[in-house]
N, C-alpha and C positions, 0 to 999 in steps of 0.2 A: 863673323857676328850677324855679317850680310844672309850668307849662305845656312845659317842655322834657320832665319825668317822666314827666307823662305820655302825651305823643308816645312818650318811650323804650319805655315799660309796654307800652303798645299796638302799638309796632314788635315788641316781644318776645313779645306774648303769641301775636299774627298768626302770627311765627314760628314759635312754637308749633304751632299750629294747624295750620301745612300741613305737618309732619315726618310726619303721620299721614291718612290717606283709607281710604276703605272704596271700593275698585274691582269694578264687573262683570265677572265673563268675563276677569280680570285674568290676561296671557300666555296668554287662548284656552285657559284650562286648563277650561272649563267650570262651576266654582263660581262662584252666584249673588255674593256679597259675600267678596270676600278683605279681611283690614286690613293695608295695607302703611305702613312706616314706611320714610322714603327723606329721603337727602341726597345734596352730591353728589360724594361717595362711594363710600355703600353704597344698596342695597335689599333691605328684608325683608319678606315677606311671611306672615302667617299663616291659613289657612283653617279657618274652624268647621267645616264639613261633613265636615273632614277630620280629626279629633280634634284640633282644635285646634293642630293643628302645623304648625310652620316648614319650609314647603317651597320658602323661598328665603332667601338670602345671597350676596349680589351684591358683590364690591369692583369698582367699572365692570360692564362687562360678564362678568365671569368670574365664572360659579358656583361654589359650591361644594359646594351639597346636592342630592341625584339625587332626581328625581320618577319614582313609578312611572307608565311612560307608560299601561299600560292600567286604572290608576284613575284619569287624570285624570276631575272633575266628577260622580265617583258619592263615596254617601256612603251608610251603612250603620244597620241600629238596635241595642239595648243588648244583642240575644240573644246569650245565651253557648254558644246551642249554635252551636256551630262547631267541622268536623273537621280535622284536622292538615293538609288540603291549602288549606284556605281560611281562609289568614291574610291579613286586608285591609293588608298594606302600601303606605302611601301613600306612603314616601321620606322623604325631609327629619329632622326630627327629631323621634324618638318617644322613649318612656316607657317602661318595665316595672316595676311594684310587686317589691321584693323582702323577702325571698329570693322566690324563683321557684319554689322546691322546695318550699313549699307554699300555694302558689296551687290545685290541684286537689287529686283524692280517685282514688286509685287504685282496680282491682276488688274489695278488700276493706275500701274506704273509709277507708283511711288517706290521711294528707296525701300529696300529690306533684307533681310540675310537669307542667304541660300546656302542649302547644305547638300551637293560638299561642297567645302571651300574656292575661289576660283583655282581655275587651271595652269592658267602658266607659270605661275611662281607658286602652286604646290605637285604641281603633277607632271611636269609637260619636263623634257629633260634639259638639261643647262650643259654651258660651257663650261669646262674648268680646262686649269692649265697650270703646271708647275712656275712657281713666280721669286722673286725673291725680296722681302721688303727692307726697309730703310738703315735697317742695321746689319742685312745680310744676310738674314734668316732665310732660309728658303721655305717657301709656303706654297697651300694650296689657294689656289683660287675659282670660286666659281661665280656663274652669271647668268640668271633667268634672261628668260624673254622679255618683253615690255608686257607689262598685265594692266591692261585695259579694263576698266570698271564704269559702269556696273554690268554684270554679266549676265545674260540671258537665267530664265527661270521657267523651268517645266510645271504648266500648270495641269496636274493631273486628272483633273475633270472632263478637259476638252483636250487630254494626252498631246499637246502641243507645245512647245517652247513662246514662252513672251521674250519678247525685244525690245532693250532700251532703245527709246529716240534718238539717245544721241551719246557717247561716252562722255563722260565728266572727269575721268583721272584716268592719267598714267603714268602705270611706275613701275620701276625693274630696282631688282635685289641683287646684288654682290656681297660675299664674302671672303677674307681670307682669314686663314688659318697657319699655324705653325705650331710645332711642338720642337722641346729640346733635347739632350742628349740622356741626363742625367733624373729627369723627374717623370713624375706621370700629367704635367700639367698640361696644355693644352691654349694657346691663348686664339683665342675667335674675334673678328673684327664684322659685324654685320652692318651692311649698307643697304638705304633706303632711299633711292632718286626721284625726284620728279620729273618726268622728264615728258609730262604733259605742256599746255600751254595757262592753265590756270592754277590757282594757289589752292593746297589741299591741305587737309591736316591730317595726317596719318602716323600709322605705328606698326608693330609687330608683335603678333605673340610666337616666341619661340619654344617649342616641346621635344624632350626627349621621351618616346613610347622603348619603358623598360621590359625585360624579361620579369616576370612575374609568377612563373610558375618552375619548379624542376622539372615537373612532369605534368602534363595538362590532365593525365588520368588522376592526379592525388589532388590536386584543387590545393593546394599548399600553399595559398597567397600568403599565409598570415606569415609564411617567412621571407615576404619580402613589403617593405619598408619606406617612404619618405617620409624626411623631418624637417620642419620649416620653426621657425622663430617669428617666435609674434609679441606682443605688447599690447597691453591693457588702453592705452593712449591713442593705438590707431584702429580707428574704428571704421567699417565700409560706411558707404553713404546711407545706406539703411539703418544704421547705428548702433549693427551688431555684428559682434567679433570677429564672427565668421559667419558664414551662408553655404548649407547642403542643397546642391543644387537637383534635387528630385525631393516629393513627397513622398511619404510613408504608401499614398494609393499609388503612385505611378508605378515606385517601384514594386510593390505586388504586383498589379497588372501588367510589366513584363516580367518579373521570374517568369507568372502564369500563362503567359503567351509565348515565350521563349524558351525555356528554361523546362521548365516541370508542374505541372499540375498540382497548384494548393488548395484547399479545402478553408473556404472562411468560417465555415462552422467548426473547425477540428482550431480550440485550444493554443496546441502546439507551433499550430503552422502560424497561427496567427501572431503570438509572441514572438516566434523565429523570424519572421519575414515581413508582417507589416509595422514598418519603422523605416530609419533613413536609412539602416546600415551600422551592424556595430563594427565594422573594419574604424570608424574614426576614432578613434583611441582617444581623443580629449587632449589634454594637458599630460604627458609622461615626465617632465620635469621642468621646476622653474620658465617659463617663458618658452617652455619647446612642445609643438601639435606635433602628435604619431598618424599619420595615417596606414594601414596595414590594407593590401591590396585583398579583394571580393570581385570577384566574376558574377558576382550577384546584385551587384551594388554600381550599376551603372550610371555613375556620379561623381561629382567634382565636389572639392573642397572649394570657395574661394575665400581666402583670407590675403590679409597686408602683411610682408614677409619685412619684422622691422630690423634686423640684419641683412647684410647682402650676401646673404646664400641660402641653397636648398638641396637637401641630400637623399639621395635614393640609397636605401641599402641592403643585400643579400644580405639575409644574419645564415644562413646554410655554410656560406663559405667566408661570414663575419669580412667582405671587401667593400665600401665604402664608394659613391663615386658624388662628386658634391661641384654646384654650381657654382659658381663667384661672380653676381653680378654688379651692376652698378647700384648703387643704394636707393631706397626709395628715397623721391625726392617731394613732399605736401607742398611746396609750391608747383609744381607741375601736375597737369590732365591726363590722368589714365583711364583706360578706359574699363567700364563699369567701376571705375574707382578703384581698382587693387591692380599690385604689381607680382602676381603668384596665384596658382592655383595648383592643385593635384586632382587627378582626373583617376578614376577607375571605371578602364572598358571593357565592356563586355562582347566586344568586336571581335572574328576570328577567335584567335584561341588565347584572345584576353590581353592584356597590360595596363601596366602603373604609367601616368604620362605623369610629367612634372612639368611645369606652364610658366614660362615667363614673359610679362608684358612690358614690353619697354611704355617711354611716358607717348602721349600722343603729338607729333610738332606739326606746326603750322611751317607747309614747305613753297617756296616760291617756284616759279619754274625754273627749271636748272639745280635746283638746291638737292642737299638730301642731309639724312642725320648719320649718324653711326654711331652703334653701343656696341658695346666691347661686354666680353664675358671671358672668364676663366674655368676650365674644371680641371677637377684634379682627381687621381684615386688612391686611394689605399688601403691595408688591409688595417682594422681594428679589434681591440677585444670583445668585446660588447656595443652594445648600444642601449638608451637611447644615444644618439649625438649631441654635444650641450653647446659646442659652439667649434664653428669654422675659419680658418685664415689660412695666410698666402703659405705659412709652411707646412699646416696640417690638420687635422681632427683631433677635437680633446672628447673623449668620452671620459674623462675622470680627472677631473682639475687638482691644479698642485694643491697639494695637504701637507701641511706639517706637525707631526704629532711630538708636539716640546718635552712631553715626559720622557721619550723612546730617542729623542733627537733622528725621527723616520720621516724621508719627504716622499712622495706618493704623488702618481700620476700615472693616465692613460692614455695612451695618443696613436692617432699612426701619421704619417708624412708622407708629403708630396713631393720631395725630395732629397737626393743620394745625400749623405751627410755624415758631422760630425756633432754629436749632442752633445753639448756643455751647460752648465748651469753659472751664472752673473750673482754674488751676493754682491749686492749694493747701499749705500749709506742713506742718508735721508738728503739726500744733494744727486741722489743717483750717479757717484762714485764705483764701479765697481772696483772693492776691494778684494775680491778673489775669486777665481774660473777656476773651478773644476771639470774637469774632461770627462766624460761618460761612454758609453758607448757611440759603433757606426751605429745609422740607420736608413731607413730605407724605404719606396712605398710597398715593398712588396712584405714587410715586417712591421709583425705590430710592435710598437716601442712602449712596454710597461717599465715606470720607475718605480725604482724600492730602494733607496739607498740609505744610509746614516747620514748626519752632516751635523757638523760643531759648529754653532751659529752663535757669535756672543751681543753683545748689547747692542752692536754700530750697525748692524746689519738690520734696515729696516724691509729691504723687500728683496724677491730671487726673481732673475729672470730665467726662462727655459728657452736655449738657443739651439738650431738648428743652424751649425758652419758651411756652405758650401763652399767651393773650389778653396779653402784655406783662406777667404776672402770677405763672402757674403756673410752675414749673421742674420738670421729670422726669427726674431722674437715667436714660439708656437704658443707658449703659455707664462702667465706673471703671477705671483701671491705675495702682498705686502703683508709683514709680519708684526 
């Protein structure tokens, strides 16, 4: 028996070691060392020279993240002397310290916003290593340099940089992530530490820049969407349900200046382009808002996510990539009052960005905060996405047609396992267990089965069982 456990431990340890590797010139990107986490469902790549960004999160061969083709293989130093047109945006998974409005100074020496965002956290090379967490999971660990704030600002009229009189803040970012062998889930822990000698109030904007065209020549952005849940009870500080960050005039001017000439005297042009964008689809299902990608609608949707998720969908491949984050807490302070945003970028080849904003935390010297995210990916039958949980994605909720005794539902799952139905009485006791099909992230799970229910059954749980012991509720129905 002792030898059996030694062999089992050795097999598990070897499997864990092989989950993460360091690859040379991964994907022909041109960077020397790329840290890759991979299992039979997903692949994830972290690039030290590209600010420690995650530049790949694929389900099978379907990518979720956009990589800037102009910056492959490049790296930059930590100098904050950057002008507005010198943003080194590698793509993928990026960071901005919040509030952005106090990251720099204006010509009068007052705190202000600067674009590009601070370089040390956003653009500079990171230290990256393979670690192990308290549960024995192999991790990819990243750490930024020390970001000093405020940063210099380039004053265009005088063609010179303006420098702050003093450094008010010093922060350092770290990330730890791991994957498991039989799921598409990625567990991410973000840490921001106050390494200065003054009390500060800081948060993070954590963004994913997504693939948003099948081909840039086609401009088929309508096939790439983000879905976000909202509640009528959660309003922005302005009192609005949501805000679009560009006016019709700004959008018109941007297209006319950067894309193609449009005519104010042409009624068709005015109808088509003098608006905030037709890609803000609105409420496409009860409590669900959709944004389609539009290369010509360089603007963002600001909204409070009422549940702990946001989802990006490639409708061509019916592949969904989800972020599950800490729930919105009305008792905490958020930058501009929001915990989520969706942005359509007109830069480079364009991308749809899903943005998560942490609360703002007051940090004493040497204090830090940690913020947890879980990413998941799955094949789905259709959209819109109606709900998300740790088991998977709901695109068609459980429905029972009593006249035909047919139970239906449509799902994507994050875990490899066995699906079951639990038929329960009013006390929550399982009266009957029905075994269904095997499920995994690469397989759409469409439930349609005949079911016999007597009066004692008051609810049904749809379960994904992992490793014959862990039950995860995918959906529920009260009868």
